[in-house]
C-alpha positions as CSV (number, residue, x, y, z in Angstrom):
1,M,-17.9,20.4,13.9
2,V,-18.5,22.7,16.8
3,L,-16.0,25.5,17.4
4,L,-15.3,26.8,20.9
5,A,-14.2,30.4,21.1
6,T,-12.2,31.6,24.1
7,A,-11.4,35.2,24.8
8,A,-8.7,34.2,27.3
9,C,-6.2,33.0,24.8
10,G,-7.6,34.7,21.6
11,Q,-7.9,31.6,19.5
12,T,-10.6,29.3,18.2
13,L,-10.5,25.9,19.8
14,V,-11.7,22.7,18.3
15,P,-13.1,19.9,20.5
16,M,-12.5,16.2,19.9
17,P,-14.8,15.0,17.0
18,R,-17.9,13.2,18.3
19,E,-17.0,10.1,16.3
20,L,-13.8,9.8,18.4
21,S,-15.1,10.8,21.8
22,Q,-17.8,8.1,21.4
23,R,-15.1,5.5,21.0
24,W,-14.9,5.3,24.8
25,L,-17.3,2.8,26.3
26,C,-18.0,2.1,30.0
27,S,-19.8,-0.3,32.4
28,T,-20.4,-0.7,36.1
29,S,-19.5,-4.3,35.8
30,A,-17.0,-6.3,33.8
31,T,-16.0,-9.9,33.2
32,E,-12.6,-11.4,32.5
33,G,-10.9,-9.9,29.4
34,W,-12.7,-6.6,29.5
35,N,-9.5,-4.7,29.0
36,A,-8.1,-6.8,26.1
37,P,-8.9,-7.0,22.3
38,G,-11.6,-9.5,21.3
39,Y,-13.8,-8.8,24.3
40,D,-17.6,-8.7,23.6
41,A,-18.5,-5.2,24.9
42,R,-22.2,-5.5,24.0
43,G,-24.2,-4.0,26.9
44,W,-21.5,-1.3,27.5
45,V,-22.6,2.3,27.0
46,H,-21.0,5.5,25.7
47,V,-19.5,7.6,28.4
48,T,-20.9,11.0,29.3
49,Y,-18.6,14.1,29.3
50,D,-20.9,16.4,31.4
51,I,-18.6,16.1,34.4
52,P,-17.8,19.2,36.5
53,A,-14.1,18.7,37.3
54,G,-11.0,20.9,37.5
55,Y,-8.4,20.4,34.8
56,P,-4.8,19.7,35.7
57,S,-2.5,22.7,35.4
58,W,-0.4,21.1,32.6
59,M,-3.4,21.2,30.1
60,T,-3.4,24.0,27.6
61,P,-6.6,25.6,26.5
62,A,-6.5,23.6,23.2
63,Q,-6.1,20.4,25.2
64,Q,-8.9,21.3,27.5
65,A,-11.2,21.8,24.5
66,R,-10.2,18.4,23.1
67,H,-10.2,16.3,26.3
68,R,-12.9,16.3,29.0
69,F,-13.5,14.3,32.1
70,M,-15.8,11.4,31.5
71,W,-17.8,9.0,33.6
72,H,-20.7,6.5,33.4
73,P,-24.0,8.3,32.5
74,A,-25.6,6.8,35.6
75,G,-23.4,9.2,37.7
76,A,-21.6,8.7,40.9
77,N,-21.2,5.1,42.1
78,R,-19.1,5.6,45.3
79,M,-16.8,2.8,46.3
80,H,-17.6,0.8,43.3
81,P,-15.4,0.7,40.2
82,V,-16.4,1.9,36.8
83,Y,-14.8,0.3,33.8
84,F,-13.7,2.2,30.6
85,R,-12.4,0.8,27.4
86,R,-11.4,2.3,24.0
87,T,-10.2,0.3,21.0
88,L,-7.3,1.7,19.1
89,T,-6.4,0.5,15.7
90,L,-2.9,1.1,14.4
91,D,-1.4,0.5,10.9
92,N,2.0,-0.2,12.4
93,K,3.9,-0.2,15.7
94,P,4.0,3.4,17.1
95,T,7.3,5.2,17.4
96,A,6.0,7.0,20.5
97,A,3.0,6.6,22.7
98,L,2.2,8.5,25.9
99,L,-0.9,8.2,28.0
100,K,-1.7,10.8,30.7
101,V,-4.4,9.7,33.2
102,C,-6.0,11.6,36.0
103,A,-9.0,10.4,38.1
104,D,-11.3,11.6,40.9
105,D,-10.4,9.5,42.8
106,Q,-8.4,6.3,41.9
107,F,-7.6,4.4,38.7
108,R,-5.8,1.4,37.3
109,L,-4.6,1.5,33.7
110,F,-4.4,-1.5,31.3
111,V,-3.3,-1.8,27.7
112,N,-4.1,-5.0,25.9
113,G,-4.9,-6.7,29.2
114,Q,-1.6,-5.8,30.8
115,L,-1.6,-3.7,34.0
116,I,0.5,-0.6,33.2
117,G,0.1,1.4,36.4
118,A,-2.2,2.8,39.1
119,E,-2.8,6.0,41.1
120,Q,-4.6,6.4,44.4
121,R,-4.2,10.1,44.8
122,A,-7.3,12.0,43.6
123,G,-6.6,14.5,40.9
124,H,-3.0,13.4,40.4
125,T,-1.8,12.9,36.8
126,R,0.3,9.9,35.9
127,R,2.2,9.6,32.6
128,F,2.8,6.2,31.0
129,D,5.0,5.3,28.0
130,V,3.0,2.5,26.4
131,A,4.8,2.3,23.0
132,A,6.2,-1.1,23.9
133,V,2.8,-2.7,24.5
134,L,1.0,-1.4,21.5
135,H,1.1,-3.3,18.2
136,P,-0.3,-3.2,14.7
137,G,-4.0,-4.0,14.5
138,A,-6.5,-3.7,17.3
139,N,-5.4,-2.6,20.7
140,V,-7.5,-1.8,23.8
141,I,-6.9,0.9,26.4
142,G,-8.8,0.0,29.6
143,V,-9.2,1.9,32.8
144,E,-10.8,0.9,36.1
145,A,-11.7,4.0,38.0
146,T,-13.3,4.3,41.5
147,D,-15.0,7.3,43.2
148,I,-14.1,7.3,46.9
149,A,-14.8,10.8,48.3
150,P,-18.3,12.4,48.2
151,W,-17.3,15.5,46.4
152,G,-17.0,14.8,42.7
153,Y,-15.9,12.1,40.3
154,G,-14.4,11.7,36.8
155,L,-11.7,10.2,34.6
156,L,-9.4,12.0,32.2
157,V,-7.3,10.2,29.6
158,V,-5.1,12.1,27.2
159,G,-3.3,9.9,24.7
160,E,-0.6,11.0,22.2
161,I,0.4,8.4,19.6
162,T,3.0,8.9,16.9
163,Q,3.3,6.6,13.9
164,T,5.7,6.6,11.0
165,W,4.7,4.7,7.8
166,G,8.4,4.0,7.1
167,D,8.2,0.5,5.5
168,R,7.5,-0.1,1.9
169,S,4.4,-2.2,2.4
170,G,0.9,-0.9,1.7
171,W,1.7,1.0,-1.5
172,R,-0.3,0.1,-4.6
173,C,0.4,1.2,-8.2
174,A,-1.1,1.4,-11.7
175,R,-0.2,2.7,-15.2
176,K,-3.7,4.0,-15.8
177,P,-5.4,5.3,-12.6
178,G,-8.9,6.1,-13.6
179,G,-11.5,8.0,-11.6
180,L,-10.7,10.1,-8.6
181,W,-7.5,8.2,-7.9
182,T,-6.2,10.7,-5.4
183,A,-9.2,10.6,-3.1
184,S,-9.3,8.6,0.1
185,G,-12.5,6.8,-0.9
186,F,-11.1,5.6,-4.3
187,D,-11.2,1.8,-4.7
188,D,-7.7,0.7,-5.6
189,R,-8.2,-3.0,-5.2
190,R,-7.5,-3.6,-8.9
191,W,-4.2,-1.8,-8.6
192,A,-1.1,-4.0,-8.2
193,P,1.0,-4.0,-5.0
194,A,4.1,-1.8,-5.4
195,V,7.4,-3.6,-4.8
196,A,10.7,-2.8,-3.2
197,D,13.0,-1.0,-5.6
198,R,15.4,-3.3,-7.3
199,A,18.1,-0.6,-7.6
200,P,20.3,0.4,-4.6
201,D,18.8,2.8,-2.2
202,I,19.1,6.5,-3.0
203,V,21.7,8.1,-0.7
204,V,21.6,11.8,0.0
205,E,24.0,13.3,2.5
206,D,24.7,9.9,4.1
207,R,21.0,9.1,4.5
208,S,19.5,6.2,2.6
209,Y,16.0,6.4,1.0
210,A,14.5,2.9,0.4
211,C,12.1,3.3,-2.5
212,V,9.1,1.5,-4.1
213,T,8.5,0.9,-7.8
214,T,6.2,-0.9,-10.1
215,P,6.4,-4.7,-10.5
216,T,7.6,-4.2,-14.1
217,D,10.0,-1.5,-15.3
218,I,8.7,1.9,-16.3
219,R,10.1,2.9,-19.6
220,D,11.6,6.3,-20.3
221,F,9.0,9.2,-20.4
222,A,6.3,6.9,-19.0
223,T,4.2,7.6,-15.9
224,A,3.1,5.4,-13.0
225,Y,0.6,6.2,-10.2
226,F,1.1,5.2,-6.6
227,R,-1.3,5.2,-3.6
228,K,-1.2,4.4,0.1
229,V,-4.0,4.7,2.7
230,L,-3.2,5.8,6.2
231,A,-5.7,4.8,8.9
232,V,-5.6,7.5,11.7
233,D,-7.6,6.3,14.7
234,G,-7.4,9.6,16.5
235,L,-7.3,13.4,16.0
236,P,-4.2,14.4,14.0
237,V,-2.4,17.2,15.8
238,A,1.0,17.1,14.1
239,G,2.4,15.5,11.0
240,G,5.1,15.7,8.3
241,L,6.1,13.9,5.2
242,T,9.3,13.4,3.2
243,V,9.1,12.6,-0.5
244,L,11.5,12.2,-3.4
245,A,11.1,10.5,-6.7
246,D,13.1,9.5,-9.7
247,D,12.4,11.6,-11.8
248,S,9.4,14.0,-11.4
249,Y,6.3,13.8,-9.3
250,E,3.0,15.3,-8.2
251,L,2.0,14.6,-4.6
252,Y,-1.6,14.6,-3.5
253,V,-3.0,14.2,0.1
254,N,-6.7,13.4,0.3
255,G,-7.3,14.6,-3.2
256,K,-5.5,17.9,-2.9
257,L,-2.3,18.7,-4.7
258,L,0.4,19.3,-2.1
259,A,3.7,19.3,-4.0
260,V,5.0,19.3,-7.6
261,Q,8.6,18.5,-8.7
262,K,9.1,18.4,-12.5
263,R,12.8,19.3,-12.7
264,P,14.9,16.1,-13.3
265,E,18.0,17.6,-11.7
266,Q,16.0,17.8,-8.4
267,S,15.1,14.1,-8.5
268,Y,17.3,13.2,-5.6
269,V,16.5,16.2,-3.4
270,P,14.1,15.2,-0.5
271,F,11.2,17.5,0.0
272,E,9.7,17.9,3.4
273,T,6.2,19.3,4.1
274,D,3.8,19.7,7.0
275,L,0.7,17.5,7.1
276,T,-0.9,18.8,10.2
277,D,-3.9,20.4,8.6
278,K,-4.1,18.1,5.7
279,L,-5.2,14.9,7.6
280,H,-8.3,13.9,9.4
281,H,-9.3,10.9,11.6
282,G,-10.2,7.8,9.5
283,R,-8.8,7.0,6.1
284,N,-6.3,9.3,4.5
285,A,-4.8,8.8,1.0
286,L,-1.3,9.6,-0.2
287,A,-1.3,9.6,-4.0
288,V,1.8,10.3,-6.2
289,K,2.1,10.6,-9.9
290,V,5.7,9.7,-10.9
291,T,7.1,10.3,-14.4
292,N,10.3,8.6,-15.5
293,T,12.7,10.6,-17.7
294,W,15.4,7.9,-17.9
295,G,16.9,5.1,-15.9
296,P,15.0,3.6,-12.9
297,A,11.6,5.0,-11.8
298,R,11.0,4.9,-8.1
299,L,9.3,6.7,-5.2
300,Y,10.2,7.4,-1.6
301,C,7.3,8.9,0.4
302,V,7.2,8.5,4.2
303,P,4.7,10.3,6.5
304,T,4.8,10.7,10.3
305,V,1.6,11.6,12.2
306,T,1.0,12.4,15.8
307,M,-2.6,11.9,16.9
308,E,-4.5,12.5,20.2
309,L,-7.1,10.1,21.6
């Protein structure tokens, strides 16, 4: 990863990883459905980011390092639209989703084939709340941009998507984990799906915590292992996690031990931790070792991640 140093703000800035910046494709022509999932984009090309353009005043130095103006590598094509598309894969429906779009000169924004908004003022940023039109699975952000004036061109799209993995689906469990079970690349297909806890939700200070457990009861002083994979299709810029277990646990994120709770009297005390620098784009693994002292054995572990596109 390339690091950009800036004396102006006294911090090291990290650009958008190449694997993510290359997710944007473009074309000078498009057929019906170009801005929707399932479109055959063969023949489209990667955008170029070597565009000399002035950044909007709202962008921080960190945002300027991560997000750059883009265009078709053929350069200016005045009075003719250029089409841009980026596929966005989500594990679940986002809790928040904001797109900021700025173009030199004009643009129309689409999400999953639906026209969201447009702007004809060159260099003017529009903000769009698109949470309602995004869904689990494959989504497509499409922009039609047109260069009108002879002095410059470019398109800037800054997306901020927040997801919470709050349901109990996606967890898998085993009694004997084997191998590097805490790593994101571990093959857990032989593990059983975890199930919704059969006991009532844990309630702490009027808040309910809906847990998962193993398909069969865990006997006293036995251990169970749980895993869940988070697919993050963007650059994580903020994140947090709440965990509690009945009774003790070890929490790992991408193979690294993040939290330990081995005091049974603390079983029902939620622990919250920051995930911002623990995650990366792509597959991320939450792995929890839960040991039962007595009674039901169960786990509550819910992450929230904000990523930028």
